[in-house]
C-alpha positions as CSV (number, residue, x, y, z in Angstrom):
1,X,-23.3,3.0,10.9
2,X,-24.1,5.7,8.4
3,X,-20.5,6.9,8.4
4,X,-18.9,3.9,6.8
5,X,-21.1,3.8,3.7
6,X,-20.0,7.0,2.0
7,X,-16.3,6.0,2.2
8,X,-17.2,2.6,0.8
9,X,-18.9,4.1,-2.3
10,X,-17.3,2.8,-5.5
11,X,-15.3,5.5,-7.2
12,X,-17.1,5.0,-10.5
13,X,-20.3,6.5,-8.9
14,X,-18.5,9.8,-8.3
15,X,-15.9,10.0,-11.0
16,X,-17.2,8.2,-14.1
17,X,-16.2,4.8,-15.4
18,X,-13.1,5.6,-17.4
19,X,-11.2,7.5,-14.6
20,X,-12.4,4.9,-12.0
21,X,-11.1,2.1,-14.2
22,X,-7.6,3.6,-14.5
23,X,-7.5,4.2,-10.8
24,X,-8.5,0.6,-10.0
25,X,-6.1,-1.0,-12.5
26,X,-3.1,1.2,-12.1
27,X,-3.3,2.7,-8.6
28,X,-5.3,0.0,-6.8
29,X,-7.9,2.6,-5.7
30,X,-11.5,1.3,-5.7
31,X,-13.5,3.3,-3.1
32,X,-13.9,6.8,-1.9
33,X,-12.0,5.8,1.2
34,X,-9.1,4.4,-0.9
35,X,-8.8,7.7,-2.8
36,X,-8.9,9.8,0.5
37,X,-6.0,7.7,1.7
38,X,-4.0,8.2,-1.5
39,X,-1.9,11.0,0.0
40,X,0.2,13.6,-1.9
41,X,3.8,12.6,-2.3
42,X,5.0,16.2,-2.0
43,X,3.7,19.8,-2.3
44,X,4.8,22.5,-4.7
45,X,4.6,26.2,-3.8
46,X,3.8,28.8,-6.4
47,X,6.8,30.9,-5.6
48,X,9.1,27.9,-5.1
49,X,9.6,25.9,-8.3
50,X,10.9,22.4,-8.7
51,X,14.6,22.5,-9.4
52,X,15.0,21.4,-13.0
53,X,18.6,20.5,-12.2
54,X,17.4,17.7,-9.9
55,X,15.2,15.7,-12.3
56,X,15.6,11.9,-12.1
57,X,16.1,10.1,-15.4
58,X,13.4,7.6,-16.6
59,X,10.9,8.7,-14.0
60,X,7.5,10.4,-14.3
61,X,7.8,13.9,-12.9
62,X,5.6,16.9,-12.4
63,X,7.4,20.3,-12.8
64,X,6.2,23.9,-12.5
65,X,8.2,26.2,-14.7
66,X,8.1,29.2,-17.1
67,X,8.4,29.1,-20.9
68,X,11.6,30.7,-21.9
69,X,11.2,30.2,-25.7
70,X,9.4,28.0,-28.2
71,X,10.2,27.3,-31.8
72,X,8.9,25.1,-34.6
73,X,11.4,23.1,-36.6
74,X,10.7,21.2,-39.8
75,X,12.3,18.1,-41.1
76,X,11.8,15.6,-44.0
77,X,11.7,18.4,-46.5
78,X,9.1,20.3,-44.6
79,X,6.7,17.4,-44.3
80,X,7.5,16.8,-40.6
81,X,7.1,19.4,-37.8
82,X,8.6,19.5,-34.3
83,X,7.9,22.0,-31.6
84,X,10.7,22.6,-29.1
85,X,10.0,24.5,-25.9
86,X,12.6,25.5,-23.4
87,X,11.5,25.9,-19.8
88,X,13.3,27.6,-17.0
89,X,12.9,27.9,-13.3
90,X,15.9,29.9,-12.3
91,X,17.9,26.7,-11.4
92,X,18.2,25.1,-14.8
93,X,16.6,24.5,-18.2
94,X,14.5,21.7,-19.6
95,X,13.5,21.0,-23.1
96,X,10.0,19.8,-24.2
97,X,9.3,18.3,-27.6
98,X,6.0,17.8,-29.5
99,X,5.7,16.1,-32.9
100,X,3.3,16.0,-35.8
101,X,-0.3,17.0,-35.2
102,X,0.5,17.4,-31.5
103,X,2.3,20.7,-32.1
104,X,-0.6,23.1,-32.8
105,X,-2.2,23.5,-29.4
106,X,1.0,23.8,-27.4
107,X,2.4,26.2,-30.0
108,X,-0.6,28.5,-29.5
109,X,-0.6,28.2,-25.6
110,X,3.1,27.8,-24.5
111,X,4.2,31.4,-25.2
112,X,7.4,32.8,-23.6
113,X,6.7,34.1,-20.1
114,X,3.8,31.7,-19.5
115,X,3.8,29.5,-16.4
116,X,2.4,26.0,-16.4
117,X,2.6,22.6,-14.7
118,X,4.1,19.8,-16.9
119,X,4.1,16.1,-16.4
120,X,6.0,13.4,-18.4
121,X,8.8,11.0,-18.3
122,X,12.3,12.4,-18.3
123,X,14.6,11.2,-21.1
124,X,17.9,12.3,-22.6
125,X,18.3,13.4,-26.2
126,X,21.6,14.9,-27.5
127,X,22.9,15.0,-24.0
128,X,20.0,17.2,-22.9
129,X,17.2,16.3,-20.4
130,X,13.8,16.4,-22.1
131,X,10.1,15.6,-21.8
132,X,8.6,14.3,-25.0
133,X,4.8,15.1,-25.4
134,X,4.2,16.0,-21.8
135,X,0.7,16.8,-20.6
136,X,0.5,20.3,-19.1
137,X,-1.9,22.7,-17.4
138,X,-1.5,26.4,-17.7
139,X,-1.4,28.3,-14.4
140,X,-1.6,31.9,-15.5
141,X,-4.2,31.9,-18.3
142,X,-7.5,33.5,-17.5
143,X,-9.3,32.8,-20.8
144,X,-10.3,29.1,-20.3
145,X,-12.5,28.1,-17.3
146,X,-10.2,25.3,-16.4
147,X,-7.1,27.5,-16.4
148,X,-8.8,30.1,-14.1
149,X,-9.9,27.3,-11.8
150,X,-6.3,26.1,-11.7
151,X,-5.1,29.7,-10.9
152,X,-7.6,29.9,-8.0
153,X,-6.5,26.5,-6.7
154,X,-2.9,27.5,-7.2
155,X,-2.7,31.1,-6.1
156,X,-0.7,31.4,-2.9
157,X,-1.5,27.7,-2.1
158,X,0.5,24.5,-1.7
159,X,-0.1,22.4,-4.7
160,X,-0.3,18.6,-3.9
161,X,1.7,16.4,-6.2
162,X,0.1,12.9,-6.1
163,X,1.7,9.5,-6.8
164,X,0.5,9.2,-10.4
165,X,0.8,6.9,-13.4
166,X,1.3,7.3,-17.1
167,X,-2.5,7.1,-17.7
168,X,-3.5,9.6,-15.0
169,X,-1.6,12.8,-14.2
170,X,-1.2,14.3,-10.7
171,X,-3.6,17.1,-11.3
172,X,-6.3,14.8,-12.7
173,X,-6.0,12.9,-9.4
174,X,-6.2,16.2,-7.6
175,X,-9.5,17.0,-9.4
176,X,-10.8,13.5,-8.5
177,X,-9.8,14.1,-4.8
178,X,-11.8,17.4,-4.9
179,X,-14.9,15.4,-5.9
180,X,-14.6,13.0,-3.0
181,X,-13.2,15.4,-0.3
182,X,-16.7,16.3,1.1
183,X,-17.0,12.6,2.2
184,X,-14.0,13.0,4.5
185,X,-16.3,14.4,7.2
186,X,-17.9,10.9,7.4
187,X,-14.5,9.2,8.1
188,X,-14.8,6.9,11.1
189,X,-12.3,8.1,13.7
190,X,-10.6,4.9,15.2
191,X,-8.9,6.7,18.1
192,X,-10.5,6.7,21.5
193,X,-11.3,10.3,22.4
194,X,-9.1,10.2,25.5
195,X,-6.1,9.1,23.5
196,X,-6.7,11.7,20.8
197,X,-7.1,14.6,23.2
198,X,-4.3,13.3,25.4
199,X,-1.9,13.4,22.5
200,X,-3.3,16.5,21.0
201,X,-4.2,15.0,17.6
202,X,-6.2,16.7,14.9
203,X,-9.6,14.9,14.4
204,X,-9.4,12.5,11.4
205,X,-11.8,14.4,9.0
206,X,-9.8,17.5,9.5
207,X,-6.5,15.6,9.0
208,X,-7.7,14.3,5.6
209,X,-8.7,17.8,4.5
210,X,-5.3,19.2,5.6
211,X,-3.3,16.5,3.9
212,X,-5.0,17.0,0.6
213,X,-5.7,20.8,0.6
214,X,-3.2,22.3,3.1
215,X,-3.2,26.1,3.6
216,X,0.3,26.1,5.3
217,X,3.2,23.8,5.9
218,X,2.0,23.4,9.5
219,X,-1.2,21.9,8.2
220,X,0.8,19.2,6.4
221,X,2.8,18.4,9.5
222,X,-0.4,18.2,11.6
223,X,-2.1,15.9,9.2
224,X,1.0,13.6,8.8
225,X,1.4,13.2,12.5
226,X,-2.2,12.2,12.9
227,X,-2.3,9.8,9.8
228,X,1.0,8.1,10.7
229,X,-0.2,7.5,14.2
230,X,-3.5,6.0,12.9
231,X,-1.6,3.5,10.7
232,X,0.8,2.5,13.5
233,X,-2.0,2.3,16.1
234,X,-4.5,0.3,14.1
235,X,-1.8,-2.2,13.1
236,X,-0.5,-2.5,16.6
237,X,-4.1,-3.1,18.0
238,X,-4.5,-5.9,15.4
239,X,-1.3,-7.4,16.5
240,X,-2.0,-7.0,20.2
241,X,-5.4,-8.7,19.8
242,X,-3.7,-11.5,18.0
243,X,-1.2,-11.9,20.8
244,X,-4.0,-11.7,23.4
245,X,-6.0,-14.3,21.5
246,X,-3.0,-16.6,21.5
247,X,-2.5,-16.2,25.2
248,X,-6.1,-17.4,25.7
249,X,-5.5,-20.6,23.8
250,X,-4.8,-23.7,25.8
251,X,-1.5,-25.6,25.3
252,X,0.1,-28.5,27.0
253,X,2.8,-27.3,29.4
254,X,6.1,-29.0,28.5
255,X,8.1,-28.7,31.7
256,X,11.8,-29.5,31.8
257,X,12.5,-33.0,33.1
258,X,15.7,-33.9,35.0
259,X,17.9,-36.7,33.7
260,X,16.2,-36.9,30.4
261,X,17.4,-36.5,26.8
262,X,18.3,-32.8,27.3
263,X,20.6,-33.5,30.3
264,X,22.2,-36.4,28.5
265,X,22.8,-34.1,25.4
266,X,24.2,-31.3,27.5
267,X,26.5,-33.6,29.3
268,X,28.2,-34.7,26.1
269,X,28.6,-31.2,24.5
270,X,32.3,-30.6,23.8
271,X,31.9,-26.8,24.5
272,X,30.0,-24.6,26.9
273,X,27.0,-22.6,25.7
274,X,27.5,-18.8,25.3
275,X,25.8,-16.5,27.8
276,X,23.3,-15.5,25.1
277,X,22.4,-19.1,24.4
278,X,21.9,-19.8,28.1
279,X,19.7,-16.7,28.5
280,X,17.5,-17.3,25.4
281,X,17.2,-21.0,26.4
282,X,15.9,-20.0,29.8
283,X,13.3,-17.7,28.2
284,X,12.2,-20.5,26.0
285,X,12.0,-23.1,28.8
286,X,9.9,-20.7,30.8
287,X,7.5,-20.2,27.9
288,X,7.3,-24.0,27.3
289,X,6.3,-24.5,30.9
290,X,3.1,-22.4,30.6
291,X,-0.3,-23.6,29.6
292,X,-0.6,-21.2,26.8
293,X,1.3,-21.6,23.5
294,X,4.7,-19.9,23.3
295,X,5.1,-17.5,20.3
296,X,8.7,-16.5,20.2
297,X,10.9,-15.0,17.4
298,X,14.6,-16.0,17.8
299,X,16.9,-13.6,15.9
300,X,20.5,-14.4,15.7
301,X,23.4,-13.4,13.6
302,X,24.6,-16.0,11.1
303,X,26.4,-18.6,13.1
304,X,25.3,-17.4,16.6
305,X,24.1,-20.9,17.5
306,X,20.4,-20.7,16.9
307,X,20.1,-24.3,15.8
308,X,21.7,-25.4,19.1
309,X,19.1,-23.4,21.1
310,X,16.3,-24.8,19.0
311,X,17.5,-28.3,19.4
312,X,17.7,-28.0,23.2
313,X,14.1,-26.7,23.1
314,X,13.0,-29.7,21.0
315,X,14.8,-32.2,23.4
316,X,13.0,-30.6,26.4
317,X,9.6,-31.1,24.6
318,X,10.5,-34.8,23.8
319,X,11.5,-35.3,27.5
320,X,8.0,-34.0,28.4
321,X,6.3,-36.5,26.2
322,X,5.7,-34.4,23.1
323,X,7.0,-34.3,19.6
324,X,8.9,-31.4,17.9
325,X,8.8,-30.4,14.2
326,X,11.3,-28.2,12.4
327,X,10.1,-26.5,9.2
328,X,12.8,-25.4,6.7
329,X,12.3,-23.4,3.5
330,X,14.2,-25.7,1.1
331,X,15.1,-29.3,0.7
332,X,18.8,-28.6,0.9
333,X,18.3,-26.8,4.2
334,X,16.0,-29.5,5.6
335,X,18.6,-32.2,4.8
336,X,21.4,-30.1,6.2
337,X,19.5,-29.6,9.5
338,X,18.7,-33.3,9.6
339,X,22.3,-34.2,9.1
340,X,23.7,-31.7,11.6
341,X,21.1,-32.5,14.3
342,X,21.7,-36.2,14.1
343,X,25.4,-35.6,14.2
344,X,25.1,-33.3,17.3
345,X,22.9,-35.9,19.1
346,X,25.0,-38.9,18.1
347,X,23.6,-42.1,19.6
348,X,20.8,-40.1,21.3
349,X,19.2,-39.9,17.8
350,X,19.0,-43.7,17.6
351,X,16.1,-44.2,20.0
352,X,14.1,-47.3,19.2
353,X,16.9,-48.8,17.2
354,X,18.7,-52.0,18.1
355,X,21.5,-51.1,20.5
356,X,20.2,-47.5,20.8
357,X,20.2,-45.8,24.2
358,X,17.1,-46.1,26.4
359,X,16.7,-42.4,26.5
360,X,17.1,-41.7,22.7
361,X,14.5,-40.7,20.2
362,X,14.2,-41.1,16.5
363,X,14.9,-38.1,14.3
364,X,13.2,-38.3,10.9
365,X,13.4,-36.3,7.7
366,X,10.3,-35.5,5.6
367,X,10.5,-33.8,2.2
368,X,8.5,-33.8,-1.0
369,X,11.0,-35.7,-3.1
370,X,11.5,-38.7,-0.8
371,X,10.8,-42.1,-2.1
372,X,7.4,-43.6,-1.3
373,X,8.8,-46.3,1.1
374,X,10.9,-43.8,3.1
375,X,8.0,-41.4,3.2
376,X,5.6,-44.1,4.5
377,X,8.0,-45.0,7.2
378,X,8.5,-41.4,8.3
379,X,4.7,-40.8,8.4
380,X,4.3,-44.0,10.5
381,X,7.0,-42.9,12.9
382,X,5.2,-39.6,13.4
383,X,1.7,-41.0,14.0
384,X,2.9,-43.6,16.5
385,X,5.2,-41.2,18.3
386,X,8.2,-43.3,17.6
387,X,9.9,-40.2,16.1
388,X,10.3,-37.4,18.7
389,X,11.8,-35.0,16.2
390,X,10.9,-34.4,12.5
391,X,12.7,-32.0,10.2
392,X,11.0,-31.2,6.9
393,X,9.9,-28.7,4.2
394,X,6.4,-27.6,3.3
395,X,5.7,-31.3,3.0
396,X,5.1,-31.2,6.8
397,X,2.1,-29.0,6.3
398,X,0.2,-31.4,4.0
399,X,-3.0,-33.0,5.2
400,X,-1.6,-36.5,5.2
401,X,0.9,-35.7,7.9
402,X,-0.4,-36.7,11.4
403,X,1.4,-36.5,14.7
404,X,1.1,-38.5,17.9
405,X,1.4,-35.4,20.1
406,X,2.9,-32.3,18.5
407,X,4.3,-30.1,21.2
408,X,6.6,-27.6,19.5
409,X,7.0,-26.2,16.0
410,X,10.3,-24.5,15.0
411,X,10.2,-22.5,11.8
412,X,13.6,-21.7,10.3
413,X,14.0,-18.5,8.2
414,X,10.6,-17.1,9.0
415,X,10.7,-14.5,6.1
416,X,10.2,-17.4,3.7
417,X,6.9,-18.5,5.4
418,X,3.6,-16.6,5.7
419,X,1.5,-16.4,8.8
420,X,-1.0,-18.8,7.2
421,X,1.7,-21.6,6.8
422,X,2.6,-21.2,10.5
423,X,-1.0,-21.5,11.3
424,X,-1.4,-24.6,9.2
425,X,1.3,-26.5,11.0
426,X,0.1,-25.3,14.3
427,X,-3.3,-26.9,13.6
428,X,-1.6,-30.3,13.6
429,X,-1.5,-30.5,17.4
430,X,-4.3,-31.9,19.7
431,X,-3.9,-28.4,21.3
432,X,-2.0,-25.6,19.7
433,X,1.7,-26.4,19.9
434,X,4.3,-24.0,21.1
435,X,6.0,-22.0,18.3
436,X,9.6,-20.9,17.9
437,X,10.4,-18.8,14.8
438,X,14.1,-18.4,13.9
439,X,15.7,-15.9,11.5
440,X,19.3,-15.2,10.6
441,X,18.3,-12.0,8.9
442,X,18.8,-9.3,11.5
443,X,15.6,-7.3,11.8
444,X,15.7,-3.7,13.2
445,X,13.5,-3.4,16.3
446,X,10.8,-1.4,14.5
447,X,10.4,-4.0,11.8
448,X,10.2,-6.7,14.4
449,X,7.5,-4.7,16.1
450,X,5.6,-4.3,12.9
451,X,6.0,-7.4,10.9
452,X,6.4,-9.9,13.7
453,X,4.4,-8.0,16.3
454,X,2.5,-11.1,17.3
455,X,5.7,-12.7,18.5
456,X,7.9,-12.1,21.6
457,X,11.5,-11.5,20.6
458,X,14.8,-13.0,21.7
459,X,18.1,-11.9,20.3
460,X,21.4,-13.9,20.1
461,X,24.1,-11.4,19.4
462,X,27.3,-13.2,20.5
463,X,29.2,-15.5,18.2
464,X,30.1,-18.8,19.9
465,X,33.8,-19.3,20.8
466,X,35.9,-20.7,18.0
467,X,34.1,-18.7,15.3
468,X,36.7,-16.9,13.2
469,X,36.7,-13.3,11.8
470,X,35.8,-12.9,8.2
471,X,37.7,-10.4,6.0
472,X,35.6,-8.9,3.2
473,X,36.8,-7.0,0.1
474,X,35.2,-5.5,-3.0
475,X,36.9,-6.7,-6.3
476,X,36.3,-4.1,-9.1
477,X,36.5,-6.5,-12.0
478,X,36.0,-3.9,-14.7
479,X,38.4,-1.2,-13.5
480,X,41.0,-3.6,-12.2
481,X,40.9,-7.0,-14.0
482,X,44.2,-8.1,-12.2
483,X,42.3,-8.0,-8.9
484,X,40.0,-10.7,-10.2
485,X,43.0,-12.8,-11.3
486,X,44.4,-12.4,-7.8
487,X,41.0,-13.5,-6.3
488,X,41.3,-16.8,-8.0
489,X,44.9,-17.1,-6.8
490,X,43.6,-16.6,-3.2
491,X,41.0,-19.4,-3.7
492,X,43.8,-21.8,-5.0
493,X,46.0,-20.8,-2.0
494,X,43.1,-21.6,0.5
495,X,42.7,-25.1,-1.2
496,X,46.4,-25.7,-1.1
497,X,46.3,-25.0,2.7
498,X,43.7,-27.8,3.0
499,X,40.6,-25.6,2.9
500,X,37.6,-25.3,0.5
501,X,35.8,-22.4,-1.2
502,X,32.4,-21.3,-2.5
503,X,31.8,-19.4,-5.7
504,X,28.3,-17.8,-5.9
505,X,26.5,-16.7,-9.1
506,X,23.1,-15.1,-9.5
507,X,22.0,-17.4,-12.3
508,X,22.0,-21.1,-13.2
509,X,22.5,-20.8,-16.9
510,X,20.8,-24.0,-18.2
511,X,18.3,-24.4,-21.1
512,X,15.3,-24.2,-18.9
513,X,16.4,-20.6,-18.0
514,X,16.7,-19.6,-21.6
515,X,13.7,-21.4,-23.0
516,X,13.0,-18.6,-25.5
517,X,16.0,-18.4,-27.7
518,X,14.8,-15.0,-28.9
519,X,15.2,-13.7,-25.3
520,X,18.8,-14.8,-25.2
521,X,19.6,-13.2,-28.5
522,X,17.9,-9.9,-27.5
523,X,19.9,-10.0,-24.2
524,X,23.1,-10.6,-26.2
525,X,22.4,-7.6,-28.5
526,X,21.5,-5.4,-25.5
527,X,24.8,-6.5,-23.8
528,X,26.8,-5.4,-26.9
529,X,25.1,-2.1,-26.9
530,X,25.2,-1.6,-23.1
531,X,27.5,-3.8,-21.0
532,X,25.4,-3.0,-17.9
533,X,22.5,-4.9,-19.5
534,X,24.4,-8.2,-19.9
535,X,22.7,-11.2,-18.3
536,X,24.0,-12.0,-14.8
537,X,26.9,-14.5,-14.6
538,X,25.8,-18.2,-14.5
539,X,26.9,-21.1,-12.3
540,X,27.4,-23.6,-15.2
541,X,29.4,-21.1,-17.3
542,X,31.6,-19.9,-14.5
543,X,32.2,-23.5,-13.3
544,X,33.3,-24.5,-16.8
545,X,35.6,-21.5,-17.1
546,X,37.3,-22.2,-13.7
547,X,37.8,-25.9,-14.5
548,X,39.6,-25.0,-17.8
549,X,41.4,-21.9,-16.5
550,X,42.2,-20.3,-13.2
551,X,41.3,-23.4,-11.0
552,X,42.4,-26.2,-13.4
553,X,43.4,-29.2,-11.5
554,X,41.0,-28.6,-8.6
555,X,37.8,-30.5,-8.0
556,X,35.1,-28.0,-9.0
557,X,31.4,-29.0,-8.6
558,X,28.1,-27.2,-9.1
559,X,25.0,-26.9,-6.9
560,X,21.7,-25.2,-7.9
561,X,17.9,-25.5,-7.3
562,X,17.1,-27.3,-10.5
563,X,19.3,-30.4,-9.8
564,X,17.6,-33.6,-8.7
565,X,17.4,-33.7,-4.9
566,X,19.6,-36.8,-4.7
567,X,22.2,-35.1,-6.8
568,X,22.1,-32.0,-4.6
569,X,22.4,-34.1,-1.5
570,X,25.3,-36.1,-3.0
571,X,27.3,-32.9,-3.9
572,X,26.6,-31.4,-0.4
573,X,27.8,-34.6,1.3
574,X,31.0,-34.7,-0.8
575,X,31.7,-31.0,-0.1
576,X,31.1,-31.5,3.6
577,X,33.4,-34.5,3.5
578,X,36.2,-32.5,1.9
579,X,36.1,-34.3,-1.5
580,X,35.2,-31.2,-3.4
581,X,37.6,-28.2,-3.4
582,X,35.3,-25.5,-4.9
583,X,31.5,-25.4,-5.0
584,X,30.0,-23.1,-7.6
585,X,26.4,-22.5,-6.5
586,X,23.4,-20.2,-6.6
587,X,22.0,-18.8,-3.4
588,X,20.7,-22.3,-2.4
589,X,23.6,-22.1,0.0
590,X,22.4,-18.9,1.5
591,X,21.0,-20.3,4.7
592,X,22.0,-23.2,7.0
593,X,24.8,-24.8,5.0
594,X,27.5,-25.6,7.5
595,X,30.9,-26.7,6.3
596,X,33.5,-25.4,8.9
597,X,36.4,-26.3,6.5
598,X,35.1,-23.8,3.8
599,X,37.1,-20.6,4.4
600,X,36.8,-18.6,1.1
601,X,33.8,-17.3,-0.8
602,X,33.8,-15.4,-4.1
603,X,30.5,-13.7,-5.0
604,X,30.2,-13.0,-8.7
605,X,28.1,-10.0,-9.8
606,X,27.7,-9.2,-6.1
607,X,25.9,-6.0,-6.9
608,X,22.9,-8.1,-8.1
609,X,22.2,-9.3,-4.6
610,X,20.6,-7.5,-1.7
611,X,22.6,-6.4,1.4
612,X,21.0,-8.9,3.7
613,X,21.5,-11.7,1.2
614,X,25.2,-10.9,0.9
615,X,25.5,-10.9,4.6
616,X,23.8,-14.3,4.8
617,X,26.0,-15.7,2.1
618,X,29.2,-14.5,3.7
619,X,28.1,-16.2,7.0
620,X,28.8,-19.6,5.3
621,X,32.6,-19.1,5.7
622,X,34.7,-18.6,8.8
623,X,32.6,-21.3,10.6
624,X,35.7,-23.2,11.8
625,X,39.0,-22.2,13.4
626,X,40.5,-20.7,10.3
627,X,39.7,-17.1,9.3
628,X,37.2,-16.5,6.5
629,X,37.6,-14.5,3.3
630,X,34.7,-13.1,1.3
631,X,35.4,-11.4,-2.1
632,X,32.6,-9.3,-3.6
633,X,33.2,-9.2,-7.4
634,X,31.4,-6.4,-9.3
635,X,31.6,-4.5,-12.6
636,X,29.5,-1.7,-11.1
637,X,31.0,1.8,-11.5
638,X,32.9,3.2,-8.6
639,X,30.5,6.0,-8.0
640,X,27.3,3.9,-8.3
641,X,24.9,3.2,-5.5
642,X,25.5,-0.5,-6.1
643,X,29.2,-0.1,-5.3
644,X,28.3,2.0,-2.2
645,X,26.2,-1.0,-1.0
646,X,29.0,-3.4,-1.5
647,X,31.5,-1.2,0.4
648,X,29.0,-1.0,3.3
649,X,28.8,-4.9,3.4
650,X,32.6,-5.1,3.2
651,X,33.0,-2.5,6.0
652,X,31.0,-4.2,8.7
653,X,30.0,-7.7,10.0
654,X,27.2,-6.2,12.1
655,X,24.0,-7.6,10.6
656,X,21.8,-5.2,12.4
657,X,23.7,-2.2,11.0
658,X,23.5,-3.7,7.5
659,X,19.8,-4.4,7.8
660,X,19.3,-0.8,8.6
661,X,21.3,0.3,5.5
662,X,19.3,-2.3,3.5
663,X,16.0,-0.9,4.7
664,X,17.0,2.7,4.0
665,X,17.8,1.7,0.4
666,X,14.7,-0.3,-0.3
667,X,11.0,0.7,-0.4
668,X,8.9,0.0,2.6
669,X,6.8,-2.6,0.8
670,X,9.7,-4.9,0.2
671,X,10.6,-4.7,3.8
672,X,7.2,-5.9,5.0
673,X,7.2,-8.3,2.2
674,X,4.3,-10.7,1.5
675,X,5.0,-12.6,4.7
676,X,2.3,-10.9,6.6
677,X,-0.8,-11.0,4.4
678,X,-2.4,-7.6,3.9
679,X,-0.3,-5.6,6.4
680,X,1.6,-3.9,3.7
681,X,-1.5,-2.5,2.0
682,X,-2.3,-0.6,5.1
683,X,0.9,1.4,5.3
684,X,0.9,4.6,3.3
685,X,2.3,7.3,5.5
686,X,4.3,5.4,8.1
687,X,7.9,4.5,7.3
688,X,9.0,1.6,9.4
689,X,12.6,2.7,9.7
690,X,12.1,6.4,10.5
691,X,9.1,6.3,12.7
692,X,10.4,4.1,15.4
693,X,9.1,6.4,18.2
694,X,5.6,6.5,16.7
695,X,5.5,2.7,16.4
696,X,6.8,2.1,19.9
697,X,4.3,4.5,21.5
698,X,1.4,3.1,19.4
699,X,2.3,-0.4,20.6
700,X,2.2,0.7,24.2
701,X,-1.2,2.3,23.8
702,X,-2.5,-0.7,21.9
703,X,-1.4,-3.2,24.5
704,X,-3.0,-1.2,27.3
705,X,-6.3,-0.8,25.3
706,X,-6.5,-4.5,24.4
707,X,-5.7,-5.6,28.0
708,X,-8.5,-3.5,29.3
709,X,-11.0,-4.3,26.6
710,X,-10.0,-7.3,24.5
711,X,-13.2,-7.2,22.3
712,X,-13.1,-3.4,22.0
713,X,-16.7,-3.3,23.1
714,X,-16.3,0.2,24.4
715,X,-14.6,1.3,21.2
716,X,-17.0,0.5,18.3
717,X,-15.3,3.0,15.9
718,X,-11.9,1.3,16.4
719,X,-13.6,-2.1,15.9
720,X,-15.1,-0.9,12.6
721,X,-11.8,0.4,11.2
722,X,-10.0,-2.8,12.3
723,X,-12.6,-5.0,10.7
724,X,-12.1,-3.2,7.4
725,X,-8.3,-3.6,7.6
726,X,-8.6,-7.3,8.5
727,X,-11.2,-7.9,5.8
728,X,-8.7,-6.6,3.3
729,X,-6.1,-8.9,4.9
730,X,-8.3,-11.9,4.7
731,X,-9.2,-11.1,1.1
732,X,-5.6,-10.9,0.0
733,X,-4.8,-14.1,1.8
734,X,-7.6,-15.9,-0.1
735,X,-6.4,-14.4,-3.4
736,X,-3.0,-15.7,-2.7
737,X,-4.2,-19.0,-1.3
């Protein structure tokens, strides 16, 4: 296909080596096609100037304004020169400064009344906003060729402002785009003609021209609608093909067996399952009974009983003659799951042991830090089929691990595992095993459709009976230090009433963290100059302070990721047994830790955690019959965005609502994360949270197209574009691997 080649041309062929190098290194743009898909961030109109009053501090900006006055000042007894230029745009004023030899050219050119575009980083000097040594381009000079070109490009037109970098201004990028724009007509249009015409979309070459060089605002809207749709559609076709390919794979059907382990387990449950658990279990049992692998995402609020649903699925598979593996992201969590599952199963987890029940099975743990003998035994139990259930960390994915007949893989906290790790574990079965992915991070529907679009989704949104409400409050430690003192009193009261508490800190605070002493000193100095820059509070320091001060007399222990696994396990066991009053920890307790007697949590420097993370942490309390209390301690200023975030967390226990707030505050890239290799690189125009309708419609069209023509034989253009996207994906996967 001729069409592809011109967009695949390396930029250095058209732009020269230096510009191409900056584009590759700083903007990740390598080919003509990359640059054509580097869309303007916004557009300026000649008559409508950027409001100088709205400039963000410490960011690179591009402004269009008029010179109000310019004057040269001398200092150092006349040896130093400084040019100060004041700009105005009717809304406010902005100062520019140029020093030394750099003053001559701007002094000649930036005369009062002149209009120009300026780009630079906004800083504050003497309480005034300023740009130091900005680059600029005159917009009303007719002497220089470049200036007159700029006037032509600018007169009466919308001026695209591109995402730029320090080394390359927006207008230099615009000039580079001019050089490659003729290639837009060779762009391969991925949309089937019927779909394009049916939805009234602009053809792709025209959309690219309109987005870069719009004549009117309507051109921009047209182009955006088309380019957003393409991103959503190509991604949804990739996911639909993946889902379709999965449904074509063979799998052993694992049908539910009467009077087996599962029935015995259900019979001894001390409570009834919630309606949600019943419904989701039924969906899972239906999937397990088919001869194609299940691929299901189970979303559930913290404490909604996902582990129970997963365990029942695992028992059903063991009844049907298979084995089940549960993959957890950390050793603490794997041990915790192993402990709680063996406790829930009781004697049913003692299969094959002397005096164990006939119907039982063995439940083994496999982690990287296990002793050699225990590890050998676990591997042996797996390969012989003696163990029906294994719970482990990444160690399960290693080559040495062999199963007798792996029937189901349960992945806990999916956002910690990439697609490739899921696939590695799935390859352990004689045939692809069924897959159940669990997450306690509520995911808005659009993100689920985009990031986990290859999975069917089930949601558990009821809390089981017996879970208690959690009260959350923000503690402004800086404005109201007596609130913090009261927080420690509350912790002591909870312990007096026979309960336990967590204190969470963002940092460990050991030597390994502060290897370079210089760093620590620099931090200290910065902290004295600016309290906001102090290092985050640390587990070891806070634990020490509490033992000597506010919580003297209580048993205070620490837990963090750098402790030896046996030590960690010992602390968790003693905390679970009630021998430890207060556990000071890092976020290692974020997921899966289940101690129903822990009722209070104090999160130090809470503004240093994300919204979802705070919600996850808070879910560790109120797991028993007593109400939970979560105190978010922060020194953030009352009017700051950080405090607004904390207030949002304190105001609602609805994880889906919070995940929406979280998404709106973060950039798209963080949302998609690295979990799906490559997908993120393909989203430039689409915003997952705002474009729900586009994504849902694109998914519908994609599913219909793939069902009718799985190999896309009748749509060669779509296949070409898809191959390019997936190539990039594979490439990024290999880079990471």
